[in-house]
All heavy atoms as an XYZ file, in Angstrom:
684
protein
N      -0.244     -8.679     14.465
C       1.126     -9.099     14.274
C       1.817     -9.197     15.620
O       1.427     -8.565     16.582
C       1.871     -8.101     13.397
C       1.384     -8.003     12.006
S       2.230     -9.216     11.014
C       1.185     -9.208      9.606
N       2.877     -9.929     15.622
C       3.622    -10.107     16.847
C       4.499     -8.914     17.176
O       4.499     -7.904     16.490
N       5.234     -9.060     18.245
C       6.101     -7.986     18.702
C       7.294     -7.779     17.776
O       7.730     -6.657     17.576
C       6.614     -8.330     20.107
C       6.451     -7.221     21.115
C       5.022     -7.181     21.587
C       7.406     -7.426     22.242
N       7.800     -8.855     17.229
C       9.013     -8.776     16.408
C       8.660     -8.959     14.944
O       8.441    -10.055     14.480
C      10.024     -9.837     16.855
C      10.413     -9.684     18.288
C       9.885    -10.508     19.263
C      11.296     -8.678     18.672
C      10.247    -10.360     20.590
C      11.657     -8.520     19.988
C      11.130     -9.361     20.956
N       8.633     -7.860     14.226
C       8.331     -7.893     12.803
C       9.631     -7.945     12.021
O      10.671     -7.488     12.482
C       7.566     -6.639     12.388
C       6.175     -6.553     12.934
C       5.484     -5.345     12.350
C       4.055     -5.306     12.834
N       3.310     -4.261     12.185
N       9.518     -8.458     10.822
C      10.673     -8.445      9.943
C      10.917     -7.003      9.495
O      10.050     -6.136      9.605
C      10.421     -9.340      8.732
O       9.383     -8.804      7.933
N      12.107     -6.768      8.985
C      12.462     -5.433      8.503
C      11.522     -5.008      7.366
O      11.085     -3.861      7.308
C      13.915     -5.441      8.029
C      14.436     -4.105      7.607
C      15.896     -4.190      7.204
C      16.406     -2.841      6.746
N      17.798     -2.909      6.306
N      11.197     -5.954      6.494
C      10.301     -5.653      5.373
C       8.907     -5.288      5.874
O       8.275     -4.364      5.355
C      10.235     -6.848      4.428
N       8.431     -5.984      6.901
C       7.102     -5.699      7.450
C       7.066     -4.309      8.076
O       6.085     -3.574      7.913
C       6.716     -6.761      8.478
N       8.112     -3.940      8.768
C       8.177     -2.607      9.372
C       8.170     -1.530      8.286
O       7.494     -0.502      8.425
C       9.420     -2.481     10.245
N       8.889     -1.772      7.194
C       8.915     -0.818      6.081
C       7.533     -0.724      5.434
O       7.061      0.372      5.115
C       9.959     -1.247      5.036
C      10.017     -0.360      3.819
C      10.497      1.053      4.103
O      11.170      1.276      5.133
O      10.187      1.947      3.302
N       6.859     -1.845      5.259
C       5.523     -1.820      4.670
C       4.536     -1.100      5.583
O       3.640     -0.401      5.102
C       5.057     -3.235      4.339
C       5.787     -3.808      3.144
S       5.113     -5.353      2.522
C       5.604     -6.484      3.817
N       4.694     -1.237      6.900
C       3.836     -0.500      7.837
C       3.995      1.000      7.657
O       3.015      1.748      7.686
C       4.150     -0.882      9.286
C       3.573     -2.225      9.679
O       2.661     -2.729      8.981
O       4.031     -2.773     10.705
N       5.222      1.456      7.467
C       5.461      2.881      7.248
C       4.799      3.356      5.949
O       4.215      4.434      5.887
C       6.956      3.185      7.234
C       7.604      3.117      8.614
C       9.019      3.650      8.613
N       9.971      2.789      7.923
C      10.590      1.742      8.485
N      10.361      1.436      9.748
N      11.442      1.019      7.794
N       4.871      2.539      4.917
C       4.259      2.897      3.637
C       2.739      2.929      3.772
O       2.076      3.831      3.250
C       4.699      1.919      2.525
C       6.201      2.054      2.277
C       3.914      2.176      1.241
C       6.787      0.978      1.397
N       2.176      1.974      4.496
C       0.728      1.935      4.708
C       0.265      3.198      5.433
O      -0.773      3.773      5.087
C       0.322      0.650      5.464
C       0.441     -0.549      4.519
C      -1.089      0.763      6.045
C       0.304     -1.899      5.185
N       1.036      3.649      6.399
C       0.686      4.898      7.088
C       0.679      6.076      6.111
O      -0.203      6.936      6.176
C       1.670      5.169      8.232
C       1.521      4.300      9.468
C       2.656      4.580     10.458
C       0.173      4.536     10.127
N       1.658      6.103      5.208
C       1.708      7.181      4.215
C       0.519      7.105      3.259
O      -0.058      8.129      2.890
C       3.027      7.141      3.443
C       4.218      7.568      4.273
C       5.436      7.928      3.441
N       5.754      7.030      2.363
C       6.746      6.137      2.384
N       7.525      6.019      3.447
N       6.986      5.371      1.339
N       0.153      5.885      2.849
C      -1.004      5.723      1.961
C      -2.248      6.267      2.647
O      -3.010      7.045      2.062
C      -1.213      4.244      1.565
C      -0.083      3.751      0.662
C      -2.563      4.067      0.850
C      -0.104      2.251      0.408
N      -2.469      5.854      3.889
C      -3.657      6.305      4.622
C      -3.664      7.821      4.786
O      -4.702      8.468      4.620
C      -3.742      5.617      5.983
C      -4.066      4.135      5.869
O      -4.609      3.710      4.824
O      -3.769      3.392      6.825
N      -2.511      8.380      5.110
C      -2.416      9.824      5.282
C      -2.715     10.544      3.962
O      -3.470     11.513      3.923
C      -1.031     10.216      5.796
C      -0.869     11.706      6.045
S       0.777     12.155      6.609
C       1.767     11.719      5.190
N      -2.131     10.065      2.879
C      -2.350     10.696      1.581
C      -3.799     10.564      1.128
O      -4.361     11.489      0.558
C      -1.399     10.120      0.531
C       0.007     10.624      0.714
O       0.228     11.755      1.115
N       0.978      9.778      0.434
N      -4.419      9.424      1.407
C      -5.824      9.254      1.042
C      -6.717     10.185      1.859
O      -7.668     10.761      1.328
C      -6.244      7.797      1.224
C      -5.665      6.872      0.172
S      -6.150      5.154      0.404
C      -7.853      5.227     -0.134
N      -6.408     10.351      3.135
C      -7.237     11.220      3.975
C      -7.092     12.689      3.575
O      -8.003     13.483      3.790
C      -6.901     11.029      5.454
O      -5.629     11.554      5.756
N      -5.965     13.036      2.983
C      -5.740     14.410      2.524
C      -6.066     14.596      1.045
O      -5.804     15.661      0.493
C      -4.290     14.819      2.786
C      -4.015     15.032      4.244
O      -4.823     15.608      4.956
N      -2.874     14.553      4.700
N      -6.613     13.555      0.415
C      -6.998     13.579     -0.990
C      -5.803     13.776     -1.919
O      -5.923     14.378     -2.980
C      -8.071     14.647     -1.246
C      -8.898     14.337     -2.463
O      -9.081     13.174     -2.816
N      -9.410     15.362     -3.117
N      -4.637     13.292     -1.501
C      -3.442     13.318     -2.354
C      -3.427     12.023     -3.155
O      -2.741     11.056     -2.828
C      -2.173     13.445     -1.523
C      -2.069     14.722     -0.717
C      -1.343     14.747      0.468
C      -2.666     15.899     -1.133
C      -1.229     15.910      1.210
C      -2.559     17.067     -0.399
C      -1.838     17.065      0.769
O      -1.727     18.210      1.500
N      -4.205     12.013     -4.215
C      -4.442     10.785     -4.968
C      -3.187     10.245     -5.639
O      -2.912      9.048     -5.580
C      -5.544     11.027     -5.999
C      -6.871     11.352     -5.353
C      -7.930     11.667     -6.375
C      -9.235     11.988     -5.657
N     -10.307     12.235     -6.616
N      -2.430     11.115     -6.288
C      -1.231     10.654     -6.988
C      -0.191     10.109     -6.015
O       0.451      9.090     -6.287
C      -0.638     11.776     -7.824
C      -1.580     12.225     -8.940
O      -2.432     11.415     -9.371
O      -1.475     13.390     -9.376
N      -0.039     10.776     -4.880
C       0.917     10.313     -3.873
C       0.486      8.960     -3.298
O       1.322      8.075     -3.082
C       1.053     11.343     -2.755
N      -0.811      8.783     -3.079
C      -1.308      7.504     -2.568
C      -1.039      6.386     -3.573
O      -0.637      5.277     -3.194
C      -2.800      7.592     -2.256
N      -1.219      6.667     -4.850
C      -0.950      5.669     -5.894
C       0.544      5.313     -5.941
O       0.899      4.146     -6.084
C      -1.410      6.184     -7.264
C      -2.907      6.296     -7.417
C      -3.625      4.969     -7.534
O      -3.032      3.896     -7.572
N      -4.939      5.038     -7.587
N       1.396      6.313     -5.804
C       2.847      6.054     -5.802
C       3.239      5.216     -4.590
O       4.047      4.289     -4.704
C       3.628      7.363     -5.816
C       3.586      8.062     -7.146
S       4.581      9.581     -7.328
C       5.086     10.025     -5.718
N       2.673      5.536     -3.434
C       2.966      4.762     -2.232
C       2.490      3.326     -2.379
O       3.157      2.390     -1.937
C       2.315      5.379     -0.994
C       2.891      6.720     -0.616
O       2.175      7.581     -0.130
N       4.181      6.925     -0.838
N       1.331      3.137     -3.000
C       0.812      1.787     -3.208
C       1.737      0.980     -4.119
O       2.014     -0.189     -3.846
C      -0.608      1.817     -3.784
C      -1.153      0.464     -4.067
C      -1.464     -0.403     -3.026
C      -1.335      0.027     -5.367
C      -1.945     -1.680     -3.286
C      -1.825     -1.237     -5.636
C      -2.130     -2.099     -4.592
N       2.236      1.613     -5.165
C       3.180      0.931     -6.066
C       4.437      0.529     -5.301
O       4.968     -0.570     -5.491
C       3.523      1.833     -7.245
N       4.903      1.409     -4.417
C       6.078      1.114     -3.587
C       5.790     -0.058     -2.642
O       6.627     -0.951     -2.474
C       6.460      2.360     -2.796
C       7.707      2.226     -1.965
C       8.010      3.477     -1.150
O       7.229      4.451     -1.169
O       9.043      3.454     -0.470
N       4.587     -0.071     -2.061
C       4.189     -1.160     -1.168
C       4.187     -2.499     -1.904
O       4.733     -3.490     -1.413
C       2.804     -0.873     -0.580
C       2.208     -1.939      0.324
C       3.013     -2.076      1.609
C       0.749     -1.611      0.647
N       3.605     -2.507     -3.081
C       3.571     -3.736     -3.882
C       4.972     -4.213     -4.233
O       5.258     -5.411     -4.166
C       2.796     -3.506     -5.183
C       1.327     -3.688     -5.053
C       0.643     -3.695     -6.404
O       0.918     -2.777     -7.211
O      -0.159     -4.593     -6.633
N       5.841     -3.280     -4.599
C       7.210     -3.639     -4.976
C       7.944     -4.276     -3.794
O       8.582     -5.320     -3.945
C       7.956     -2.409     -5.468
C       9.387     -2.686     -5.839
C      10.144     -1.420     -6.228
O       9.585     -0.335     -6.273
N      11.420     -1.577     -6.494
N       7.854     -3.661     -2.623
C       8.542     -4.200     -1.450
C       7.957     -5.552     -1.065
O       8.688     -6.477     -0.721
C       8.492     -3.198     -0.280
C       9.383     -1.997     -0.610
C       8.931     -3.848      1.027
C       9.318     -0.883      0.393
N       6.642     -5.676     -1.147
C       5.998     -6.958     -0.828
C       6.484     -8.052     -1.776
O       6.858     -9.147     -1.333
C       4.479     -6.820     -0.910
C       3.752     -8.126     -0.710
C       3.571     -8.639      0.570
C       3.267     -8.856     -1.783
C       2.917     -9.833      0.766
C       2.617    -10.050     -1.608
C       2.439    -10.546     -0.326
O       1.804    -11.750     -0.136
N       6.488     -7.770     -3.065
C       6.910     -8.773     -4.057
C       8.374     -9.154     -3.868
O       8.714    -10.340     -3.902
C       6.658     -8.264     -5.474
C       5.180     -8.180     -5.792
O       4.362     -8.896     -5.219
N       4.821     -7.287     -6.691
N       9.235     -8.157     -3.671
C      10.660     -8.445     -3.478
C      10.882     -9.257     -2.201
O      11.657    -10.210     -2.193
C      11.461     -7.147     -3.410
C      11.577     -6.431     -4.728
C      12.213     -5.056     -4.599
O      12.567     -4.639     -3.474
O      12.354     -4.379     -5.648
N      10.206     -8.877     -1.139
C      10.375     -9.576      0.142
C       9.828    -10.987      0.068
O      10.387    -11.911      0.669
C       9.666     -8.805      1.258
O      10.200     -7.513      1.382
N       8.737    -11.176     -0.660
C       8.167    -12.515     -0.827
C       9.117    -13.418     -1.601
O       9.306    -14.582     -1.251
C       6.826    -12.432     -1.555
O       5.876    -11.753     -0.770
N       9.722    -12.858     -2.659
C      10.659    -13.636     -3.467
C      11.903    -14.026     -2.673
O      12.417    -15.129     -2.820
C      11.059    -12.856     -4.714
C       9.959    -12.743     -5.741
C      10.338    -11.835     -6.909
O      11.527    -11.478     -7.038
O       9.430    -11.481     -7.685
N      12.377    -13.113     -1.835
C      13.577    -13.373     -1.036
C      13.282    -14.275      0.155
O      14.205    -14.809      0.764
C      14.157    -12.065     -0.502
C      14.745    -11.167     -1.541
C      15.252     -9.896     -0.880
C      15.680     -8.867     -1.883
N      16.032     -7.586     -1.246
N      12.010    -14.395      0.517
C      11.642    -15.180      1.684
C      11.888    -14.441      2.993
O      12.064    -15.066      4.036
N      11.907    -13.115      2.948
C      12.194    -12.355      4.157
C      10.943    -11.992      4.955
O      11.036    -11.315      5.964
C      13.006    -11.099      3.831
O      12.449    -10.382      2.768
N       9.780    -12.467      4.501
C       8.547    -12.271      5.261
C       8.162    -13.578      5.950
O       8.284    -14.647      5.363
C       7.397    -11.851      4.344
C       7.414    -10.459      3.762
C       6.245    -10.282      2.788
C       7.331     -9.416      4.857
N       7.690    -13.453      7.169
C       7.166    -14.623      7.868
C       5.851    -15.016      7.202
O       5.183    -14.175      6.594
C       6.936    -14.279      9.343
C       8.206    -13.891     10.074
C       7.899    -13.397     11.470
C       9.178    -12.893     12.130
N       8.917    -12.256     13.425
N       5.454    -16.283      7.288
C       4.213    -16.716      6.618
C       2.983    -15.893      7.003
O       2.187    -15.526      6.130
C       4.058    -18.171      7.061
C       5.452    -18.617      7.351
C       6.160    -17.408      7.895
N       2.829    -15.574      8.278
C       1.674    -14.767      8.704
C       1.764    -13.347      8.142
O       0.753    -12.749      7.796
C       1.564    -14.724     10.226
C       1.036    -16.002     10.822
C       0.791    -15.842     12.308
C       0.220    -17.117     12.878
N      -0.097    -16.985     14.299
N       2.979    -12.807      8.082
C       3.166    -11.463      7.518
C       2.801    -11.466      6.039
O       2.116    -10.559      5.566
C       4.613    -10.999      7.680
C       5.022    -10.686      9.092
C       6.495    -10.373      9.235
O       7.309    -10.800      8.376
O       6.840     -9.703     10.221
N       3.257    -12.489      5.329
C       2.986    -12.578      3.899
C       1.476    -12.623      3.643
O       0.960    -11.924      2.777
C       3.662    -13.821      3.319
C       3.589    -13.915      1.825
C       4.407    -15.067      1.312
C       4.326    -15.127     -0.196
N       5.145    -16.189     -0.751
N       0.775    -13.406      4.428
C      -0.677    -13.518      4.280
C      -1.370    -12.192      4.630
O      -2.239    -11.716      3.899
C      -1.191    -14.634      5.188
C      -2.680    -14.856      5.113
C      -3.145    -15.940      6.069
O      -2.351    -16.854      6.372
O      -4.294    -15.851      6.516
N      -0.965    -11.598      5.738
C      -1.591    -10.355      6.206
C      -1.366     -9.206      5.227
O      -2.315     -8.499      4.852
C      -1.032     -9.989      7.579
O      -1.516     -8.746      8.001
N      -0.128     -9.008      4.809
C       0.161     -7.906      3.894
C      -0.400     -8.174      2.503
O      -0.784     -7.244      1.799
C       1.663     -7.614      3.843
C       2.139     -6.952      5.109
C       2.835     -7.664      6.071
C       1.854     -5.621      5.365
C       3.255     -7.076      7.250
C       2.260     -5.011      6.540
C       2.957     -5.749      7.476
O       3.354     -5.139      8.641
N      -0.463     -9.428      2.112
C      -1.078     -9.774      0.825
C      -2.542     -9.370      0.793
O      -3.023     -8.798     -0.195
N      -3.262     -9.623      1.896
C      -4.670     -9.231      1.939
C      -4.820     -7.713      2.030
O      -5.747     -7.141      1.441
C      -5.404     -9.924      3.091
O      -4.900     -9.507      4.335
N      -3.907     -7.039      2.728
C      -3.959     -5.570      2.789
C      -3.742     -4.970      1.406
O      -4.404     -4.001      1.029
C      -2.896     -5.030      3.748
C      -3.243     -5.203      5.204
C      -2.177     -4.605      6.085
C      -2.477     -4.888      7.554
N      -1.497     -4.278      8.448
N      -2.828     -5.543      0.649
C      -2.560     -5.049     -0.706
C      -3.802     -5.211     -1.577
O      -4.151     -4.307     -2.338
C      -1.330     -5.759     -1.309
C      -0.067     -5.200     -0.644
C      -1.282     -5.593     -2.828
C       1.208     -5.906     -1.007
N      -4.496     -6.335     -1.455
C      -5.716     -6.538     -2.236
C      -6.794     -5.530     -1.843
O      -7.516     -5.019     -2.698
C      -6.224     -7.976     -2.076
C      -5.342     -9.006     -2.738
C      -5.061     -8.706     -4.209
O      -6.004     -8.367     -4.954
O      -3.890     -8.801     -4.619
N      -6.902     -5.224     -0.554
C      -7.868     -4.222     -0.096
C      -7.537     -2.851     -0.680
O      -8.416     -2.143     -1.176
C      -7.862     -4.127      1.431
C      -8.468     -5.309      2.136
C      -8.263     -5.241      3.647
O      -8.032     -4.140      4.192
O      -8.337     -6.311      4.280
N      -6.256     -2.468     -0.619
C      -5.846     -1.176     -1.175
C      -6.041     -1.147     -2.690
O      -6.421     -0.121     -3.252
C      -4.397     -0.849     -0.824
C      -4.234     -0.257      0.550
C      -3.535     -0.932      1.538
C      -4.784      0.978      0.869
C      -3.390     -0.398      2.800
C      -4.652      1.532      2.137
C      -3.951      0.834      3.099
O      -3.817      1.372      4.345
N      -5.779     -2.265     -3.350
C      -5.949     -2.308     -4.810
C      -7.409     -1.996     -5.158
O      -7.682     -1.224     -6.083
C      -5.555     -3.677     -5.353
C      -5.664     -3.773     -6.871
C      -5.156     -5.079     -7.428
N      -3.700     -5.059     -7.398
C      -2.941     -5.955     -6.736
N      -3.514     -6.936     -6.081
N      -1.634     -5.874     -6.765
N      -8.337     -2.552     -4.408
C      -9.759     -2.300     -4.657
C     -10.125     -0.848     -4.332
O     -10.854     -0.197     -5.095
C     -10.615     -3.254     -3.830
N      -9.613     -0.329     -3.217
C      -9.930      1.045     -2.810
C      -9.322      2.080     -3.744
O      -9.900      3.143     -3.963
C      -9.424      1.314     -1.391
C     -10.269      0.656     -0.325
C      -9.691      0.820      1.054
N      -9.559      2.216      1.444
C      -8.863      2.617      2.504
N      -8.242      1.741      3.264
N      -8.781      3.894      2.801
N      -8.145      1.781     -4.301
C      -7.435      2.752     -5.131
C      -7.777      2.642     -6.614
O      -7.286      3.435     -7.418
C      -5.928      2.603     -4.933
C      -5.419      3.008     -3.552
C      -3.958      2.618     -3.385
C      -5.597      4.490     -3.323
N      -8.611      1.683     -6.978
C      -8.990      1.542     -8.383
C      -9.769      2.784     -8.803
O     -10.779      3.131     -8.200
C      -9.836      0.290     -8.578
C     -10.168      0.010    -10.010
C     -10.926     -1.264    -10.169
C     -11.173     -1.512    -11.650
N     -11.921     -2.743    -11.850
N      -9.281      3.471     -9.806
C      -9.917      4.685    -10.284
C      -9.695      5.888     -9.382
O     -10.309      6.929     -9.574
N      -8.814      5.744     -8.398
C      -8.535      6.821     -7.446
C      -7.394      7.656     -8.004
O      -6.233      7.418     -7.716
C      -8.167      6.204     -6.094
C      -8.061      7.186     -4.946
C      -9.183      7.741     -4.381
C      -6.821      7.537     -4.429
C      -9.096      8.618     -3.318
C      -6.717      8.420     -3.360
C      -7.858      8.953     -2.815
O      -7.761      9.824     -1.757
N      -7.755      8.615     -8.855
C      -6.743      9.419     -9.530
C      -7.331     10.770     -9.908
O      -8.528     10.885    -10.161
C      -6.271      8.687    -10.787
O      -5.472      9.510    -11.580
N      -6.502     11.775     -9.942
C      -6.958     13.098    -10.356
C      -7.301     13.127    -11.842
O      -8.177     13.873    -12.255
C      -5.898     14.162    -10.062
C      -5.777     14.476     -8.610
N      -6.785     15.057     -7.895
C      -4.766     14.271     -7.726
C      -6.406     15.203     -6.632
N      -5.188     14.737     -6.507
N      -6.647     12.326    -12.644
C      -6.906     12.355    -14.082
C      -8.292     11.827    -14.416
O      -8.860     12.168    -15.438
C      -5.836     11.584    -14.848
C      -5.859     10.093    -14.627
C      -4.793      9.400    -15.425
C      -4.869      7.919    -15.105
N      -3.916      7.149    -15.805
N      -8.865     10.979    -13.530
C     -10.204     10.452    -13.755
C     -11.288     11.370    -13.214
O     -12.470     11.157    -13.425
C     -10.352      9.070    -13.104
C      -9.410      8.056    -13.716
O      -9.050      8.218    -14.895
O      -9.019      7.117    -13.000
N     -10.881     12.390    -12.490
C     -11.825     13.304    -11.857
C     -12.418     14.251    -12.899
O     -11.699     14.865    -13.667
C     -11.097     14.088    -10.764
C     -11.993     14.923     -9.904
C     -11.185     15.529     -8.754
O     -10.088     15.097     -8.468
N     -11.755     16.519     -8.130
N     -13.718     14.376    -12.882
C     -14.404     15.262    -13.825
C     -14.500     16.663    -13.224
O     -14.829     16.817    -12.052
C     -15.814     14.755    -14.111
C     -15.853     13.343    -14.671
C     -15.367     13.319    -16.101
C     -15.472     11.929    -16.684
N     -14.271     11.387    -17.143
N     -14.218     17.686    -14.019
C     -14.355     19.050    -13.506
C     -15.830     19.382    -13.271
O     -16.703     18.892    -13.975
C     -13.754     19.908    -14.597
C     -13.790     19.069    -15.829
C     -13.741     17.642    -15.383
N     -16.090     20.190    -12.272
C     -17.449     20.531    -11.914
C     -18.062     21.589    -12.833
O     -19.257     21.771    -12.888
C     -17.509     21.043    -10.460
C     -17.203     19.967     -9.453
C     -16.031     19.998     -8.721
C     -18.081     18.915     -9.256
C     -15.739     19.013     -7.793
C     -17.810     17.916     -8.336
C     -16.638     17.974     -7.603
O     -16.373     16.995     -6.692
N     -17.235     22.312    -13.543
C     -17.741     23.435    -14.326
C     -18.259     23.021    -15.704
O     -18.663     23.851    -16.473
C     -16.682     24.521    -14.451
C     -15.398     24.068    -15.079
C     -15.116     23.996    -16.386
C     -14.237     23.604    -14.400
N     -13.855     23.505    -16.589
C     -13.275     23.264    -15.364
C     -13.901     23.432    -13.058
C     -12.033     22.767    -15.051
C     -12.649     22.945    -12.742
C     -11.732     22.626    -13.727
N     -18.247     21.744    -16.029
C     -18.771     21.303    -17.348
C     -20.168     20.829    -17.230
O     -20.734     20.385    -16.402
C     -17.911     20.187    -17.913
C     -16.637     20.727    -18.481
N     -15.954     20.055    -19.429
C     -15.918     21.840    -18.244
C     -14.859     20.735    -19.754
N     -14.831     21.825    -19.035
């Protein structure tokens, strides 16, 4: 990305950092909540036209990557070891 990001892109970068941090600490529910927040901001910003075309493409592909990585990434799907 360039030096001057849109406000929405800067906010999405902060959320992406939180997602990565939560995933590295195995905070599955928090990572899922952050991902939902990322998607919401991306969709709203896309509708308003507040993302530059390159930003829209870049963050759109990042969202798809996270969607694949976070599929089934939840504590409720985790099987207990004692059974």
